[in-house]
MOPAC internal coordinates of N, CA, C and O (Angstrom, degrees):
PM7 1SCF
backbone

  N    0.0000 0     0.00 0     0.00 0    0    0    0
  C    1.4117 1     0.00 0     0.00 0    1    0    0
  C    1.4906 1   116.19 1     0.00 0    2    1    0
  O    1.2310 1   116.58 1   -42.34 1    3    2    1
  N    1.2494 1   124.12 1   137.66 1    3    2    1
  C    1.4555 1   128.31 1   173.31 1    5    3    2
  C    1.5141 1   113.67 1   -94.71 1    6    5    3
  O    1.2310 1   120.77 1   -50.71 1    7    6    5
  N    1.4162 1   116.12 1   129.29 1    7    6    5
  C    1.4259 1   117.65 1  -178.96 1    9    7    6
  C    1.5469 1   102.35 1  -115.20 1   10    9    7
  O    1.2310 1   120.94 1   -51.10 1   11   10    9
  N    1.3668 1   115.80 1   128.90 1   11   10    9
  C    1.4473 1   122.27 1  -174.63 1   13   11   10
  C    1.6270 1   103.00 1  -117.02 1   14   13   11
  O    1.2310 1   123.05 1   -52.09 1   15   14   13
  N    1.3042 1   111.75 1   127.91 1   15   14   13
  C    1.5187 1   117.02 1  -178.72 1   17   15   14
  C    1.4858 1   108.05 1  -107.79 1   18   17   15
  O    1.2310 1   121.71 1   -30.87 1   19   18   17
  N    1.2390 1   114.33 1   149.13 1   19   18   17
  C    1.4224 1   117.92 1   173.59 1   21   19   18
  C    1.5683 1   110.62 1  -155.03 1   22   21   19
  O    1.2310 1   119.66 1    -6.66 1   23   22   21
  N    1.3110 1   118.26 1   173.34 1   23   22   21
  C    1.5252 1   118.12 1  -179.22 1   25   23   22
  C    1.4931 1   116.71 1   103.11 1   26   25   23
  O    1.2310 1   118.89 1   164.55 1   27   26   25
  N    1.3183 1   119.71 1   -15.45 1   27   26   25
  C    1.4224 1   119.32 1   173.03 1   29   27   26
  C    1.4858 1   116.58 1   -64.48 1   30   29   27
  O    1.2310 1   120.77 1   -13.54 1   31   30   29
  N    1.4107 1   116.13 1   166.46 1   31   30   29
  C    1.4096 1   120.25 1  -179.18 1   33   31   30
  C    1.4930 1   109.64 1   163.07 1   34   33   31
  O    1.2310 1   123.70 1    13.36 1   35   34   33
  N    1.3114 1   110.50 1  -166.64 1   35   34   33
  C    1.5574 1   119.57 1  -174.51 1   37   35   34
  C    1.5934 1   105.26 1  -103.69 1   38   37   35
  O    1.2310 1   124.81 1   -47.80 1   39   38   37
  N    1.3095 1   108.37 1   132.20 1   39   38   37
  C    1.4997 1   115.33 1  -178.22 1   41   39   38
  C    1.4703 1   112.39 1  -143.56 1   42   41   39
  O    1.2310 1   116.55 1   -30.91 1   43   42   41
  N    1.2356 1   124.16 1   149.09 1   43   42   41
  C    1.5106 1   128.25 1   178.09 1   45   43   42
  C    1.6205 1   107.50 1   -77.60 1   46   45   43
  O    1.2310 1   123.15 1   -29.65 1   47   46   45
  N    1.3641 1   111.57 1   150.35 1   47   46   45
  C    1.4410 1   112.23 1   173.04 1   49   47   46
  C    1.5107 1   115.18 1   -55.09 1   50   49   47
  O    1.2310 1   120.20 1   -37.27 1   51   50   49
  N    1.2317 1   117.23 1   142.73 1   51   50   49
  C    1.3959 1   118.64 1  -177.25 1   53   51   50
  C    1.5682 1   111.32 1    95.85 1   54   53   51
  O    1.2310 1   118.72 1   163.34 1   55   54   53
  N    1.2715 1   120.05 1   -16.66 1   55   54   53
  C    1.4286 1   124.92 1  -173.89 1   57   55   54
  C    1.5540 1   112.21 1   -83.30 1   58   57   55
  O    1.2310 1   122.12 1    10.44 1   59   58   57
  N    1.3624 1   113.55 1  -169.56 1   59   58   57
  C    1.4329 1   119.12 1  -174.47 1   61   59   58
  C    1.5221 1   106.86 1  -137.45 1   62   61   59
  O    1.2310 1   121.27 1   -23.32 1   63   62   61
  N    1.2915 1   115.18 1   156.68 1   63   62   61
  C    1.4885 1   124.50 1   168.97 1   65   63   62
  C    1.5745 1   106.21 1  -150.18 1   66   65   63
  O    1.2310 1   124.41 1   -27.16 1   67   66   65
  N    1.3568 1   109.14 1   152.84 1   67   66   65
  C    1.4050 1   115.24 1   170.39 1   69   67   66
  C    1.5102 1   113.85 1  -127.39 1   70   69   67
  O    1.2310 1   123.06 1   -66.54 1   71   70   69
  N    1.3537 1   111.73 1   113.46 1   71   70   69
  C    1.5450 1   117.99 1   179.91 1   73   71   70
  C    1.5247 1   111.06 1   -85.26 1   74   73   71
  O    1.2310 1   121.72 1   -35.44 1   75   74   73
  N    1.3065 1   114.31 1   144.56 1   75   74   73
  C    1.4802 1   115.96 1   174.82 1   77   75   74
  C    1.5727 1   106.38 1  -125.56 1   78   77   75
  O    1.2310 1   124.07 1   -28.74 1   79   78   77
  N    1.4343 1   109.79 1   151.26 1   79   78   77
  C    1.4410 1   121.14 1  -178.48 1   81   79   78
  C    1.5098 1   102.05 1  -128.89 1   82   81   79
  O    1.2310 1   121.61 1   -73.42 1   83   82   81
  N    1.3329 1   114.52 1   106.58 1   83   82   81
  C    1.5699 1   117.54 1   177.55 1   85   83   82
  C    1.3950 1   112.34 1   -99.80 1   86   85   83
  O    1.2310 1   121.83 1   -50.22 1   87   86   85
  N    1.3384 1   114.11 1   129.78 1   87   86   85
  C    1.5128 1   119.91 1   176.67 1   89   87   86
  C    1.4635 1   114.14 1   -88.74 1   90   89   87
  O    1.2310 1   119.75 1   -28.78 1   91   90   89
  N    1.3559 1   118.08 1   151.22 1   91   90   89
  C    1.5004 1   115.95 1  -174.73 1   93   91   90
  C    1.5720 1   108.95 1   -87.92 1   94   93   91
  O    1.2310 1   121.92 1   177.40 1   95   94   93
  N    1.4469 1   113.93 1    -2.60 1   95   94   93
  C    1.5165 1   117.12 1   170.34 1   97   95   94
  C    1.4774 1   110.53 1  -145.65 1   98   97   95
  O    1.2310 1   120.34 1     2.43 1   99   98   97
  N    1.3378 1   116.96 1  -177.57 1   99   98   97
  C    1.5234 1   114.98 1  -175.07 1  101   99   98
  C    1.5576 1   113.33 1   -60.25 1  102  101   99
  O    1.2310 1   123.76 1   -37.62 1  103  102  101
  N    1.3412 1   110.40 1   142.38 1  103  102  101
  C    1.5032 1   117.67 1  -177.27 1  105  103  102
  C    1.5869 1   106.59 1   -93.99 1  106  105  103
  O    1.2310 1   120.00 1  -173.05 1  107  106  105
  N    1.2285 1   117.61 1     6.95 1  107  106  105
  C    1.4615 1   115.15 1   179.29 1  109  107  106
  C    1.5020 1   115.33 1   -74.27 1  110  109  107
  O    1.2310 1   123.15 1   163.49 1  111  110  109
  N    1.3710 1   111.57 1   -16.51 1  111  110  109
  C    1.5242 1   117.80 1   178.22 1  113  111  110
  C    1.4943 1   112.27 1   -82.78 1  114  113  111
  O    1.2310 1   120.00 1   172.94 1  115  114  113
  N    1.3834 1   117.61 1    -7.06 1  115  114  113
  C    1.4539 1   119.16 1  -176.13 1  117  115  114
  C    1.4324 1   106.49 1   -87.65 1  118  117  115
  O    1.2310 1   122.54 1   -42.47 1  119  118  117
  N    1.2871 1   112.75 1   137.53 1  119  118  117
  C    1.5890 1   118.47 1  -179.50 1  121  119  118
  C    1.5640 1   105.21 1   -80.18 1  122  121  119
  O    1.2310 1   119.33 1   147.60 1  123  122  121
  N    1.3124 1   118.89 1   -32.40 1  123  122  121
  C    1.3830 1   119.37 1   171.95 1  125  123  122
  C    1.6418 1   115.78 1  -156.90 1  126  125  123
  O    1.2310 1   118.92 1   -22.94 1  127  126  125
  N    1.2243 1   119.66 1   157.06 1  127  126  125
  C    1.5591 1   122.34 1   175.87 1  129  127  126
  C    1.4959 1   102.91 1  -128.67 1  130  129  127
  O    1.2310 1   123.16 1   -20.05 1  131  130  129
  N    1.2513 1   111.55 1   159.95 1  131  130  129
  C    1.4144 1   115.47 1   176.63 1  133  131  130
  C    1.5551 1   114.57 1  -169.74 1  134  133  131
  O    1.2310 1   118.97 1     8.50 1  135  134  133
  N    1.3539 1   119.57 1  -171.50 1  135  134  133
  C    1.4448 1   127.57 1   179.24 1  137  135  134
  C    1.4257 1   114.44 1  -131.50 1  138  137  135
  O    1.2310 1   120.45 1   -37.43 1  139  138  137
  N    1.3301 1   116.75 1   142.57 1  139  138  137
  C    1.5232 1   126.92 1   168.48 1  141  139  138
  C    1.5023 1   103.51 1  -121.76 1  142  141  139
  O    1.2310 1   122.82 1   -20.92 1  143  142  141
  N    1.2135 1   112.21 1   159.08 1  143  142  141
  C    1.5144 1   119.18 1   172.40 1  145  143  142
  C    1.6101 1   111.88 1  -136.20 1  146  145  143
  O    1.2310 1   119.75 1   -27.91 1  147  146  145
  N    1.2095 1   118.08 1   152.09 1  147  146  145
  C    1.4342 1   124.08 1  -179.96 1  149  147  146
  C    1.5777 1   111.54 1  -130.54 1  150  149  147
  O    1.2310 1   123.10 1   -87.84 1  151  150  149
  N    1.4591 1   111.65 1    92.16 1  151  150  149
  C    1.4756 1   110.77 1   172.90 1  153  151  150
  C    1.5849 1   118.40 1   -60.71 1  154  153  151
  O    1.2310 1   118.41 1   -21.01 1  155  154  153
  N    1.2901 1   120.64 1   158.99 1  155  154  153
  C    1.5635 1   117.69 1  -170.98 1  157  155  154
  C    1.4659 1   104.91 1   -64.18 1  158  157  155
  O    1.2310 1   121.87 1   -41.88 1  159  158  157
  N    1.3461 1   114.02 1   138.12 1  159  158  157
  C    1.4676 1   123.15 1  -177.42 1  161  159  158
  C    1.3591 1   122.51 1    64.21 1  162  161  159
  O    1.2310 1   120.78 1  -167.52 1  163  162  161
  N    1.4553 1   116.12 1    12.48 1  163  162  161
  C    1.4803 1   111.93 1  -178.45 1  165  163  162
  C    1.6285 1   101.86 1  -133.67 1  166  165  163
  O    1.2310 1   125.24 1   -12.69 1  167  166  165
  N    1.3533 1   107.55 1   167.31 1  167  166  165
  C    1.6102 1   115.28 1  -176.00 1  169  167  166
  C    1.5277 1   106.45 1   -64.53 1  170  169  167
  O    1.2310 1   123.52 1   -13.83 1  171  170  169
  N    1.3533 1   110.85 1   166.17 1  171  170  169
  C    1.4186 1   118.14 1   174.93 1  173  171  170
  C    1.5792 1   108.89 1   -78.29 1  174  173  171
  O    1.2310 1   123.24 1   -44.42 1  175  174  173
  N    1.3669 1   111.40 1   135.58 1  175  174  173
  C    1.4882 1   118.46 1  -178.17 1  177  175  174
  C    1.5544 1   113.41 1  -118.27 1  178  177  175
  O    1.2310 1   120.96 1   -36.20 1  179  178  177
  N    1.2112 1   115.77 1   143.80 1  179  178  177
  C    1.4837 1   125.14 1   171.58 1  181  179  178
  C    1.3888 1   112.54 1   -57.47 1  182  181  179
  O    1.2310 1   118.96 1   -44.61 1  183  182  181
  N    1.3659 1   119.60 1   135.39 1  183  182  181
  C    1.5761 1   119.60 1   174.58 1  185  183  182
  C    1.4832 1   109.76 1  -113.32 1  186  185  183
  O    1.2310 1   120.72 1   130.21 1  187  186  185
  N    1.3533 1   116.22 1   -49.79 1  187  186  185
  C    1.4335 1   119.25 1  -178.57 1  189  187  186
  C    1.4599 1   114.70 1  -179.96 1  190  189  187
  O    1.2310 1   119.09 1    -9.04 1  191  190  189
  N    1.2953 1   119.34 1   170.96 1  191  190  189
  C    1.5137 1   122.99 1  -171.92 1  193  191  190
  C    1.5920 1   107.63 1  -147.52 1  194  193  191
  O    1.2310 1   124.01 1   -34.30 1  195  194  193
  N    1.4021 1   109.91 1   145.70 1  195  194  193
  C    1.4929 1   114.08 1   174.07 1  197  195  194
  C    1.4559 1   105.80 1  -124.02 1  198  197  195
  O    1.2310 1   122.41 1   -43.45 1  199  198  197
  N    1.3930 1   112.99 1   136.55 1  199  198  197
  C    1.4751 1   113.73 1  -179.90 1  201  199  198
  C    1.6138 1   113.54 1   -84.40 1  202  201  199
  O    1.2310 1   122.85 1    -2.12 1  203  202  201
  N    1.3076 1   112.15 1   177.88 1  203  202  201
  C    1.4568 1   116.65 1  -179.50 1  205  203  202
  C    1.6032 1   106.03 1   -61.52 1  206  205  203
  O    1.2310 1   118.10 1   147.95 1  207  206  205
  N    1.1994 1   121.23 1   -32.05 1  207  206  205
  C    1.3470 1   126.91 1  -174.72 1  209  207  206
  C    1.5693 1   114.99 1   -85.12 1  210  209  207
  O    1.2310 1   123.63 1   172.36 1  211  210  209
  N    1.2752 1   110.64 1    -7.64 1  211  210  209
  C    1.4684 1   118.46 1   167.93 1  213  211  210
  C    1.6454 1   109.67 1   103.78 1  214  213  211
  O    1.2310 1   119.26 1   179.35 1  215  214  213
  N    1.4058 1   119.02 1    -0.65 1  215  214  213
  C    1.5640 1   119.02 1  -176.52 1  217  215  214
  C    1.5334 1    99.54 1   -76.49 1  218  217  215
  O    1.2310 1   125.37 1   -40.23 1  219  218  217
  N    1.3311 1   107.29 1   139.77 1  219  218  217
  C    1.5102 1   116.30 1  -177.86 1  221  219  218
  C    1.7159 1   105.86 1  -117.23 1  222  221  219
  O    1.2310 1   122.81 1   -36.26 1  223  222  221
  N    1.2332 1   112.21 1   143.74 1  223  222  221
  C    1.4499 1   120.06 1   172.58 1  225  223  222
  C    1.5592 1   112.87 1  -134.31 1  226  225  223
  O    1.2310 1   119.08 1   -29.29 1  227  226  225
  N    1.2391 1   119.36 1   150.71 1  227  226  225
  C    1.4852 1   124.09 1  -167.69 1  229  227  226
  C    1.5048 1   110.92 1  -142.23 1  230  229  227
  O    1.2310 1   125.83 1   -34.17 1  231  230  229
  N    1.4520 1   106.40 1   145.83 1  231  230  229
  C    1.3954 1   116.22 1   176.51 1  233  231  230
  C    1.5009 1   106.15 1   -70.72 1  234  233  231
  O    1.2310 1   123.26 1   -25.88 1  235  234  233
  N    1.3547 1   111.35 1   154.12 1  235  234  233
  C    1.4573 1   118.46 1  -173.80 1  237  235  234
  C    1.5935 1   116.18 1   -48.17 1  238  237  235
  O    1.2310 1   121.47 1   135.83 1  239  238  237
  N    1.3047 1   114.79 1   -44.17 1  239  238  237
  C    1.3799 1   126.39 1  -172.79 1  241  239  238
  C    1.5053 1   115.41 1   -68.08 1  242  241  239
  O    1.2310 1   120.19 1   163.67 1  243  242  241
  N    1.2291 1   117.23 1   -16.33 1  243  242  241
  C    1.4179 1   121.87 1  -177.98 1  245  243  242
  C    1.6196 1   111.62 1  -111.87 1  246  245  243
  O    1.2310 1   121.99 1   161.31 1  247  246  245
  N    1.4189 1   113.79 1   -18.69 1  247  246  245
  C    1.4290 1   119.24 1  -173.24 1  249  247  246
  C    1.5645 1   110.01 1   -53.09 1  250  249  247
  O    1.2310 1   121.94 1   -48.85 1  251  250  249
  N    1.3088 1   113.89 1   131.15 1  251  250  249
  C    1.6009 1   119.11 1   175.33 1  253  251  250
  C    1.5570 1   107.56 1    91.51 1  254  253  251
  O    1.2310 1   118.05 1   159.33 1  255  254  253
  N    1.3261 1   121.32 1   -20.67 1  255  254  253
  C    1.5041 1   119.68 1   178.37 1  257  255  254
  C    1.4957 1   116.66 1  -111.29 1  258  257  255
  O    1.2310 1   119.81 1   152.34 1  259  258  257
  N    1.3778 1   117.97 1   -27.66 1  259  258  257
  C    1.4677 1   121.29 1   174.93 1  261  259  258
  C    1.5162 1   106.64 1  -111.76 1  262  261  259
  O    1.2310 1   123.60 1   -31.85 1  263  262  261
  N    1.3828 1   110.70 1   148.15 1  263  262  261
  C    1.4676 1   118.40 1   170.28 1  265  263  262
  C    1.5835 1   112.60 1  -138.05 1  266  265  263
  O    1.2310 1   125.70 1   -46.93 1  267  266  265
  N    1.3075 1   106.66 1   133.07 1  267  266  265
  C    1.3653 1   115.26 1  -176.96 1  269  267  266
  C    1.6089 1   110.20 1   -99.19 1  270  269  267
  O    1.2310 1   123.94 1   -41.93 1  271  270  269
  N    1.3331 1   110.05 1   138.07 1  271  270  269
  C    1.6507 1   112.02 1  -178.44 1  273  271  270
  C    1.5752 1   102.06 1  -143.01 1  274  273  271
  O    1.2310 1   124.12 1    -2.42 1  275  274  273
  N    1.3234 1   109.70 1   177.58 1  275  274  273
  C    1.5431 1   116.29 1   177.48 1  277  275  274
  C    1.4836 1   106.81 1  -154.44 1  278  277  275
  O    1.2310 1   122.07 1   -33.55 1  279  278  277
  N    1.3764 1   113.64 1   146.45 1  279  278  277
  C    1.4218 1   118.74 1   172.88 1  281  279  278
  C    1.5661 1   106.35 1  -118.92 1  282  281  279
  O    1.2310 1   120.90 1   -77.10 1  283  282  281
  N    1.2313 1   115.88 1   102.90 1  283  282  281
  C    1.4721 1   124.73 1  -178.99 1  285  283  282
  C    1.5646 1   107.87 1   -53.14 1  286  285  283
  O    1.2310 1   122.34 1   133.57 1  287  286  285
  N    1.3371 1   113.12 1   -46.43 1  287  286  285
  C    1.6402 1   113.79 1  -178.68 1  289  287  286
  C    1.4829 1   112.18 1   -59.44 1  290  289  287
  O    1.2310 1   119.65 1   149.25 1  291  290  289
  N    1.2566 1   118.28 1   -30.75 1  291  290  289
  C    1.4627 1   119.80 1  -178.94 1  293  291  290
  C    1.5356 1   114.73 1  -101.88 1  294  293  291
  O    1.2310 1   124.01 1  -177.46 1  295  294  293
  N    1.2917 1   109.92 1     2.54 1  295  294  293
  C    1.5677 1   113.92 1   176.03 1  297  295  294
  C    1.5032 1   114.65 1    57.63 1  298  297  295
  O    1.2310 1   122.02 1  -143.25 1  299  298  297
  N    1.4829 1   113.73 1    36.75 1  299  298  297
  C    1.3672 1   117.87 1  -170.84 1  301  299  298
  C    1.5581 1   109.96 1  -139.02 1  302  301  299
  O    1.2310 1   122.30 1   -38.29 1  303  302  301
  N    1.3646 1   113.20 1   141.71 1  303  302  301
  C    1.4716 1   117.15 1   175.30 1  305  303  302
  C    1.4973 1   105.18 1  -113.85 1  306  305  303
  O    1.2310 1   121.13 1   -29.94 1  307  306  305
  N    1.2688 1   115.45 1   150.06 1  307  306  305
  C    1.6382 1   122.86 1  -174.72 1  309  307  306
  C    1.4943 1   103.88 1  -125.10 1  310  309  307
  O    1.2310 1   124.62 1   -31.17 1  311  310  309
  N    1.3229 1   108.73 1   148.83 1  311  310  309
  C    1.5464 1   124.82 1   169.10 1  313  311  310
  C    1.5201 1   104.68 1  -118.19 1  314  313  311
  O    1.2310 1   119.22 1   -72.63 1  315  314  313
  N    1.3739 1   119.09 1   107.37 1  315  314  313
  C    1.3750 1   124.38 1   171.11 1  317  315  314
  C    1.4112 1   109.51 1   -87.24 1  318  317  315
  O    1.2310 1   119.41 1   -55.59 1  319  318  317
  N    1.2576 1   118.74 1   124.41 1  319  318  317
  C    1.5240 1   123.41 1  -173.54 1  321  319  318
  C    1.5106 1   111.20 1  -121.79 1  322  321  319
  O    1.2310 1   120.03 1   -73.52 1  323  322  321
  N    1.3431 1   117.55 1   106.48 1  323  322  321
  C    1.4634 1   120.88 1  -178.69 1  325  323  322
  C    1.5333 1   111.90 1  -109.23 1  326  325  323
  O    1.2310 1   120.41 1   -13.22 1  327  326  325
  N    1.2107 1   116.82 1   166.78 1  327  326  325
  C    1.6017 1   121.54 1   173.96 1  329  327  326
  C    1.5499 1   106.04 1    49.08 1  330  329  327
  O    1.2310 1   119.36 1  -136.95 1  331  330  329
  N    1.3218 1   118.83 1    43.05 1  331  330  329
  C    1.4852 1   121.81 1   173.58 1  333  331  330
  C    1.5441 1   115.07 1   -56.72 1  334  333  331
  O    1.2310 1   125.25 1   -36.19 1  335  334  333
  N    1.3753 1   107.53 1   143.81 1  335  334  333
  C    1.5208 1   114.38 1  -179.31 1  337  335  334
  C    1.4607 1   104.93 1  -126.51 1  338  337  335
  O    1.2310 1   121.50 1   -16.87 1  339  338  337
  N    1.3671 1   114.73 1   163.13 1  339  338  337
  C    1.5501 1   119.99 1  -176.79 1  341  339  338
  C    1.5496 1   104.28 1   -59.79 1  342  341  339
  O    1.2310 1   115.85 1   147.50 1  343  342  341
  N    1.3473 1   125.49 1   -32.50 1  343  342  341
  C    1.3637 1   129.80 1   178.94 1  345  343  342
  C    1.4729 1   112.80 1   -62.01 1  346  345  343
  O    1.2310 1   118.64 1   165.84 1  347  346  345
  N    1.2891 1   120.19 1   -14.16 1  347  346  345
  C    1.5659 1   122.37 1   178.76 1  349  347  346
  C    1.5229 1   108.86 1   -93.25 1  350  349  347
  O    1.2310 1   119.36 1  -174.06 1  351  350  349
  N    1.3330 1   118.84 1     5.94 1  351  350  349
  C    1.4534 1   121.79 1   174.70 1  353  351  350
  C    1.5541 1   108.78 1   -64.33 1  354  353  351
  O    1.2310 1   119.42 1   -56.68 1  355  354  353
  N    1.2509 1   118.71 1   123.32 1  355  354  353
  C    1.4976 1   123.38 1  -174.37 1  357  355  354
  C    1.4603 1   111.96 1  -179.05 1  358  357  355
  O    1.2310 1   119.86 1   -14.06 1  359  358  357
  N    1.4455 1   117.88 1   165.94 1  359  358  357
  C    1.4102 1   119.63 1   169.95 1  361  359  358
  C    1.5615 1   100.18 1   -91.68 1  362  361  359
  O    1.2310 1   121.22 1   -46.40 1  363  362  361
  N    1.3091 1   115.28 1   133.60 1  363  362  361
  C    1.5393 1   127.18 1   179.13 1  365  363  362
  C    1.5369 1   109.68 1  -104.00 1  366  365  363
  O    1.2310 1   123.11 1   -49.93 1  367  366  365
  N    1.3664 1   111.64 1   130.07 1  367  366  365
  C    1.4439 1   122.82 1  -178.99 1  369  367  366
  C    1.4534 1   111.32 1  -119.00 1  370  369  367
  O    1.2310 1   120.99 1   -49.24 1  371  370  369
  N    1.3226 1   115.71 1   130.76 1  371  370  369
  C    1.5419 1   113.61 1   170.73 1  373  371  370
  C    1.5874 1   108.71 1  -103.13 1  374  373  371
  O    1.2310 1   120.59 1   -19.89 1  375  374  373
  N    1.3219 1   116.47 1   160.11 1  375  374  373
  C    1.3215 1   122.71 1  -176.02 1  377  375  374
  C    1.5667 1   109.42 1  -143.53 1  378  377  375
  O    1.2310 1   119.01 1   -20.15 1  379  378  377
  N    1.3188 1   119.50 1   159.85 1  379  378  377
  C    1.4852 1   124.84 1   175.56 1  381  379  378
  C    1.4092 1   109.79 1  -141.87 1  382  381  379
  O    1.2310 1   121.16 1   -42.73 1  383  382  381
  N    1.3413 1   115.38 1   137.27 1  383  382  381
  C    1.5050 1   118.65 1  -176.15 1  385  383  382
  C    1.5386 1   105.76 1  -118.69 1  386  385  383
  O    1.2310 1   121.15 1   -43.00 1  387  386  385
  N    1.3179 1   115.40 1   137.00 1  387  386  385
  C    1.3914 1   124.60 1  -178.08 1  389  387  386
  C    1.5780 1   112.72 1  -136.77 1  390  389  387
  O    1.2310 1   119.55 1   -35.74 1  391  390  389
  N    1.2684 1   118.47 1   144.26 1  391  390  389
  C    1.3453 1   118.83 1  -176.09 1  393  391  390
  C    1.6062 1   110.75 1   -92.97 1  394  393  391
  O    1.2310 1   119.85 1   -59.51 1  395  394  393
  N    1.2471 1   117.88 1   120.49 1  395  394  393
  C    1.6074 1   123.50 1  -176.18 1  397  395  394
  C    1.4585 1   106.63 1   -78.08 1  398  397  395
  O    1.2310 1   122.04 1   -15.30 1  399  398  397
  N    1.4048 1   113.70 1   164.70 1  399  398  397
  C    1.4854 1   121.87 1  -178.12 1  401  399  398
  C    1.6103 1   107.57 1   -61.92 1  402  401  399
  O    1.2310 1   120.37 1   157.43 1  403  402  401
  N    1.2811 1   116.90 1   -22.57 1  403  402  401
  C    1.5083 1   119.94 1   179.11 1  405  403  402
  C    1.4998 1   110.76 1   -75.25 1  406  405  403
  O    1.2310 1   119.64 1   169.52 1  407  406  405
  N    1.3579 1   118.29 1   -10.48 1  407  406  405
  C    1.3754 1   121.66 1  -169.45 1  409  407  406
  C    1.4251 1   121.37 1    90.07 1  410  409  407
  O    1.2310 1   120.10 1   169.09 1  411  410  409
  N    1.3146 1   117.42 1   -10.91 1  411  410  409
  C    1.4946 1   125.64 1   174.57 1  413  411  410
  C    1.5086 1   109.41 1   -76.91 1  414  413  411
  O    1.2310 1   124.95 1   -31.27 1  415  414  413
  N    1.4128 1   108.09 1   148.73 1  415  414  413
  C    1.4974 1   121.76 1   173.13 1  417  415  414
  C    1.5528 1   106.56 1   -83.09 1  418  417  415
  O    1.2310 1   120.80 1   -48.35 1  419  418  417
  N    1.3191 1   116.07 1   131.65 1  419  418  417
  C    1.4337 1   119.66 1   175.08 1  421  419  418
  C    1.6257 1   103.23 1  -121.70 1  422  421  419
  O    1.2310 1   124.81 1   -46.38 1  423  422  421
  N    1.3334 1   108.37 1   133.62 1  423  422  421
  C    1.6163 1   116.09 1  -176.28 1  425  423  422
  C    1.5126 1   107.92 1  -115.56 1  426  425  423
  O    1.2310 1   119.44 1   -56.70 1  427  426  425
  N    1.3040 1   118.68 1   123.30 1  427  426  425
  C    1.4114 1   129.55 1   171.43 1  429  427  426
  C    1.3785 1   111.31 1   -96.74 1  430  429  427
  O    1.2310 1   121.21 1   -35.11 1  431  430  429
  N    1.4004 1   115.29 1   144.89 1  431  430  429
  C    1.6415 1   120.56 1  -179.81 1  433  431  430
  C    1.4620 1   102.65 1  -118.30 1  434  433  431
  O    1.2310 1   123.52 1   -20.31 1  435  434  433
  N    1.4109 1   110.85 1   159.69 1  435  434  433
  C    1.3416 1   123.84 1   172.01 1  437  435  434
  C    1.6519 1   100.62 1   -94.36 1  438  437  435
  O    1.2310 1   121.83 1     0.21 1  439  438  437
  N    1.2613 1   114.10 1  -179.79 1  439  438  437
  C    1.3953 1   128.08 1  -176.66 1  441  439  438
  C    1.6189 1   113.39 1   -81.33 1  442  441  439
  O    1.2310 1   124.20 1   155.55 1  443  442  441
  N    1.1601 1   109.54 1   -24.45 1  443  442  441
  C    1.5810 1   120.66 1  -178.32 1  445  443  442
  C    1.5174 1   107.52 1    94.27 1  446  445  443
  O    1.2310 1   124.92 1   -23.37 1  447  446  445
  N    1.3867 1   108.16 1   156.63 1  447  446  445
  C    1.4480 1   119.33 1   176.33 1  449  447  446
  C    1.4924 1   110.51 1  -140.42 1  450  449  447
  O    1.2310 1   118.39 1   -39.70 1  451  450  449
  N    1.2731 1   120.68 1   140.30 1  451  450  449
  C    1.4213 1   125.95 1  -173.53 1  453  451  450
  C    1.4606 1   112.32 1   -87.04 1  454  453  451
  O    1.2310 1   120.12 1   -49.50 1  455  454  453
  N    1.3366 1   117.37 1   130.50 1  455  454  453
  C    1.5019 1   120.21 1   169.93 1  457  455  454
  C    1.4442 1   105.27 1  -124.44 1  458  457  455
  O    1.2310 1   121.08 1   -47.37 1  459  458  457
  N    1.4361 1   115.54 1   132.63 1  459  458  457
  C    1.3383 1   122.52 1  -177.44 1  461  459  458
  C    1.5529 1   105.10 1  -132.41 1  462  461  459
  O    1.2310 1   121.28 1   -60.93 1  463  462  461
  N    1.3767 1   115.16 1   119.07 1  463  462  461
  C    1.4602 1   127.64 1  -177.62 1  465  463  462
  C    1.5179 1   110.11 1  -109.57 1  466  465  463
  O    1.2310 1   120.51 1   -62.81 1  467  466  465
  N    1.3733 1   116.64 1   117.19 1  467  466  465
  C    1.4346 1   128.65 1  -177.42 1  469  467  466
  C    1.4537 1   109.91 1   -94.34 1  470  469  467
  O    1.2310 1   122.76 1   -36.52 1  471  470  469
  N    1.2698 1   112.32 1   143.48 1  471  470  469
  C    1.4873 1   115.95 1   178.45 1  473  471  470
  C    1.6358 1   113.22 1   -91.07 1  474  473  471
  O    1.2310 1   120.10 1   180.00 1  475  474  473

């Protein structure tokens, strides 16, 4: 599957952005989808995940500010980011996990979209 991200850009602190992660096929087969981010010069860090049933869980640093959702009809997952801070500046990557016929979990990644928050 191909995952294509969009929605990144430049925003002032306190502002909002909505990232999209569009899949090339139905997302109903994914057991979960989620987001990581990689701040400049730092390792990639987990941001949040949404299950096939729609339950979302977040890393502590985004809880209350970011919301993950998905539209099965559009094969797209979203990351709504509010109250953005300069510390949220990073490349954001979406992923999708599916269970193969072998029983193994396979993870697909998007290409990343850049978010820059200015003070």
